[in-house]
N, C-alpha and C positions, 0 to 999 in steps of 0.2 A: 487914301485909297478909295478910288471909284468903283462901285459893283452895281451893275444894272439889275434892276428888280424884274421879276417874272413878267410885269406888264411890258417892260421895254423889249424883253426877248420875244414876247408874243408879236408886238408891233414890227419887229425887225424880221421874225420869221414869215410874216403876212406877206412880205415883199416876193418870196420866192412863187407862190401859186399866182399873185397878180402879174408878176413878170412873165410867166410861162404863158398865162391866158393873152397877155397883149402880144407876145411873140408870135402866137398863132393866128390871132385876130387882126392885129395891126403891127407888123413887124416893125415899122419905123418907130413905134411908141416905147420899144423895149427899154429906152433909156429911162423911163419914169421909175423903174424898180430901183436902180441904183441911186438916184436921187431921193427916193423915199427912205432908203437905208441911211444915206448920208444926213438926211434931215432928222430922222429919229437918234443918230449919233449926236447930232449938234443939240438937240433938246436933252439927251441924257447928260452931256456936259454941263449945259446950263442948269439942270436940275440939281446937280451935284454942286455947282457953285453956289446956287440959292439955299441949299440945305445948311442947316444949323451944324456946328462943329459938335461931334459926339462927345459926350462925357463919361470918361473912364472912372467908374467907381465900383466898389465892391457890391455885387448884386444884393438885393434886400432879402432874397431867398436862400443865400448862402448860410447854411447852419454852422454853430460854433463846434459842435460834436455831432457825431452820427453812432446811431447803433447797428451792429451787424444785420445786414439784409434791408435796412431802411432805403428808402427813395427819397429824393428831394428835387425840386425846381428852382431854377434861377429867379423865377418871379418876373422875368422881363423877355419878351420875345426878341428883342433888339439887342440882347447881350449874350455872347457865347463864352465858353470856358474850356481850358484844357487841363487835365488832372494827371499827375503821375501817382501810382500807387494803387491802393485797393479799391478805387471807384470807377466804374465803368459806365458809358454812356449808353441810355437805352431808349433814347429819343431826343427831339429837338429841345434843348434846355433841361432835360430830365436825366438823372444820374441815379446809380444804385451802389451802396457799400457792399462789395462782394466778399471781403474779409476783413480781419482786425489789422490794425497799422496806423500809419498817418497818411492821409491823402494830402498831397501837396498841390496847390494851385499854381500852375505854371504860367498860364498867359490868359489874359483877357481880351475879349473883341467887343466893342461897341459900334453901332451903326445908327445914323439918323437919315430917314427918307426925305427927298425934296418934296417940294410942294406939288409937284405934277405926279409924284409917284413913279417915276421913271429910274431914279438912280438912288443907291445909299452911298452917302459919305460914311466911310469906315475908318476906324482907327484901333490899334492894337498895342499892348504893353505888357511888359513882364509883370508877373505878380508873384509876391512870396507870402504864401499863407497855408499853414498846416492845419488840417482838420482831423482831429483824432477819430478813429473808427473804433467804437468800444463794443465789448459782448452785451448783448440785451438780455438783461436779468429781469426785466418787467414781468415776464409770464410765471416766474417763480417766487419773485420777492414778497408778494403778499401771503403765499402759503408758508414761505420761511418766518415771516413775522407771526403768523398765527400759531407755529411751532414754539416759537420763543415765548409768546403770551401764554400758552398752555403750559409750558414748562415751569413758569413761575407763579402760575395760579393754583390755589388749592382750595376746594370747594367754590363758594361764592365770593370770596375775597381775594385780593391780590397780596401775595406775601413776598416782599422784595428780597431776592437773593436768598431764599429759604433752599436749603438742600443738605448734602452729606459732606460739606467741606470740612476743613479743619479749624476754622475759627469759631470758638465757642460762642453761642448767642444768648441762651437761657435754657432754664428748666422748665419741663413740661410734663403733664401728666402722662405716664406710659399708656398707650392705647393699642389695641389689637390692629396688627400689621406693621408696627414698629419692629425695628430689628432689636434683638436682645442685647447686642453689643452697646447700645446707646443708652443702657440702664445705668444711671448713677447710684450704686448700691449704697454709699455712705449717706448721701442726702436722702435716699428713701429710708435708710434707719432712722435718721433723726426725725423725719416728719411722719414716719409710720404709715407711708404710702408710696407706692412705686412711682419713681420720678425718672425721666428719661432726659438726657442732655439733647438739646436741639442746636445745630451748628447752622452758619450761614456760609455759602459759597465764597471764595476769594474773589477780589476784584484786581484788576491791573494785571493779570496773567499775559504771558506773551504767545501769541499764536503766530506760527510762521507757515505761509502757504508757499511751498516750494513746487514749481511747475517745470517739469521736465519738457524742454521744447526741441528735443532732438528729432531725428528722422523718423523713429518709430512713432512718436507723437503726431506726426502729420498725416498718418493713414486715417481714413475716415470711418467714423462710426455712425451709421445713418447716413446724413447728408452733410455732417460737419466733421472737420478734423478733431482728433481727440484732444489737441492742445486748446481748441476752442471751448470744447465741453469742460475741460479742467479749469479753464480761466472762468467761465461763467459759474461753476460750482464754488470756486474759491471765493468769487466775489459775493455770493449770496452767504457763504458761512462767515465772511469778514464783516459784512454788514450786521449780521446777528451778534457777531463777537463785538464788535464796536458798541452796538446797542447795549450789551452786557456789561459794559465797562471794562473789557479787556484791551490789550494793544495789539496790533496786528502788523504783519510785515508780509509783502508780496516779493518773491524772489523767483527767478527763472534761470535755467542754464541750459545749454545744449552742448556743443564742443567745448564751450568756454562759458564763464559767467555772463549773463546778459543784463537783467533788470534787478535792480535792488530799490524798493520805494523806500526803505529807512523805516523805523519803528513809528507807526501812526497810532495815536489815542486821541482822547477828548471826545468820544462819543462819534455819532455819525456824522459830524462836521468834517471829520477827515476822511469820509469815504470818496468823496470827489478826487482827492489826491491819489487815492488806491485805484480808482476806476481809470484815471488817465493814464497811471503807470501800466495799467494791462495792455493799453495800445501799443506798447513799445515791445511786448513779448513777441518775438520773431518766430517764423516758420523754419525750423533748422532742416538742413540737407545733409548733416553729418550725424555721425553716431554719438550719443551723449557721453560725456566723460563724467562719469559719476564721482570719482575720486576728487577731481578737481572741483566740480561743482559743489559737492557736499562739504568738503575741507574748507572752501572759501567761506561757505555759509556759516560753519561752525566758528570760524575765526571771526566773524562779524558780530556773533551772538555773545553778550557780556552776561547773560543770566540764563537760567534753565527755562526751556520753552517746550511747547507742543509743536512739533515740526510735522506738518501735514504734506506728504509728498506725493504729487501726481505723477506716475510714471508708466510705462509699459516696457516690457522685454520681449525680444523676438527670439532669443537662443539662450542656451545654458551659459555661454562663455559671459555675455553681458549680464546674465542674472547673477553669476558669481562675483563680478564687480560690483554689481549692486548690494549684494549681501555684504560684501566686505566694507563697503562705505557706509551701509546702514549699522553695521556692528559698532563702527567708530562715534556715530552720531549717538547710539544709545549710551554712552559713557556719562554724556551730560545732559541728554534731552529726552523726553518721550517722544516716539515717533509713530506716526500713523500713515500708512500706505493707502493710497486710493488707485484702484483698479477698475477700468470699465470692463464689464462682461463682454466677450468676443462673440456676439450673436451670430455672426456669419459663420465661424468655425463650428459653433455648436449646432448650427442648422446643417453644415455639411456632414457632421459626424452623425446626426440623428435621422438624417434622411433615408427612406428607403430605397437602396441601391436598385437602379433598373439596368445598368450596363457595366462592364468591367471599369470604366473609367471612374464611375461613381464610387464603386468599392475602394479603389485607390485613393481618392480624395477622402473618403470617410476615414481611412486607416491613418493618413498623414494628419488630418484634423484631431483624430483620437490621440495620437502621440504628442502633438503640440500642446493639446490641452491638459494632458497627463503631466508633460514636463512644467507647465504653468502650475497645476495644483501641487506639484512637489515643491516648488519654489515658495508658493504662498503658505505651504504648511511648514517650511524651514523658517520663514519669517515670523510665523506665530510662535515657533518654539524658541525663537531668539527673544521673545518678549515684545515683539512689535504687532501693533493693532493693524488689522487689514479690513478694508471695506471693499468689497466686489459687488456692484450694482449695474443695471443696465443704465445707458446714458440718460434717459428721461428720468430715473428715479435717483440718479446720483446727487443732485443738488440737495434735495430734502433729506436724502440718507445721511450725508456728511453733516447738515445741520443737526439732525437728531443725534449723531454720534458726538458732536462737538458739545452739545447741551448735556448730554449724559456724563461725559468726562467731567465737565465743569461743576455739575451739581454734586458729583462724588469727589471733589478735590484732587482730581488727577492732573 
C-alpha cells in the first residue's frame, strides 16, 4: 500500500493557492496547477517504488507482561499496532493497560519512507500475541516483606520458623512474657528449674485464596474495582506464604468457577505462575453462585487448608447463600473472610444532612451497614475469621493475619 507523507500532501495543497493566483493574474496559465498536482502524484508513486519493502516484526518495545495502569511505547515511529482487550491507545505508538486481563495483539502495520520523503510504502499483517495485564503489587510488596521479616525475628537475631505451632522444637528457660501453658512441669521438676516448651511453625501448609469475581465485586472502591483490590491483596499474601514455605492456590468464581492455578509450592519461584493466573480472573456481570463455586473448590482440595475468601454481599438473600456455603467449608477447612469497608456508605451515613434527600440517603446507608454488620457477626459466631479494612490497608492487614495464624499453628 502507498501512503502519501505530510510533505506530499503539503506540496499537493500548494497547487490550490497557486492555481487561484494564476487564474486571476493570467487566466491562460491555470493549467499549471493541474500539471503541478500530476507531477507531485508521479513523484509520490516513484518515491514509493524506490522505497525499501517494510519489515514486519514484533516491535522492540512490546512488553512480555504489563502491570495494571502501566504505559508502554512500541519504540518505533514507523510501526503501529492494534490491540483487543484491556489496552487503550493514548498517543502515537503509546498504550496504557486500563484493567486486568489479556491484551491480544490483533494486527501490525509497518511503513518505510522513500528517498524523497513523499510516500510511505506500508504493509500489514495479522498478529497473534497475548500480553497478560497483571495486578501491580510493587508498592506494597516491600512492606509485606518487612512484615514477614519482623514476624520471624526475635531480638537481634533471626530465628527460623519460631512460633506457637504444634511441632516441638526444644526446651528453654521460662522467661517473663511466656504463656504458662508452655511450661513443661515434668522437665522442670527433673532439672529443678522452670522450663518451657518451644515450638516451631509448621511448613507446607495449604493456603487457598478464593476470589469472588461476581457482579458485586466489580463495583469500585476508590478508583479500582473490588476484584482488582482483592487480587492484589491475595498476591501479596501469597508471595509471603511462598516465602514462608507454604503452598498456595489461587481460585476464582462468579456465576461459575473461573480460574484455578492448582497447588503451587517451591518458594517464590512459583510466584510467576500465580501472578500470570491472576490475569485470567474476569470481571463478572452476573451474581455469584456461592454454592457451586465453593463446593467445586472443596472437591478440588485433598487436604485441610486455610481458605481466604474475598467477597462482597449486597442483600440478605445473597448473604444467606454465602453463609450456607461457608458453613459447609468449615467442616474440613479453616475459613477467613476478607471484606473491604464501604467508605462511600459510611460517608453517606455520617454526613450531616442539609436536605431531606440527604436524610433519606443516610437512613438507607445506615440500614445497609447494619445488615452487613449482622452478617459479619453471624460469620464470627460460626467460627469464621473476618477481616474488614479499607482498600489501602487491606494488603498488609491480610499479611499480618496470615502470619499470626501461621505462628500459632492455625
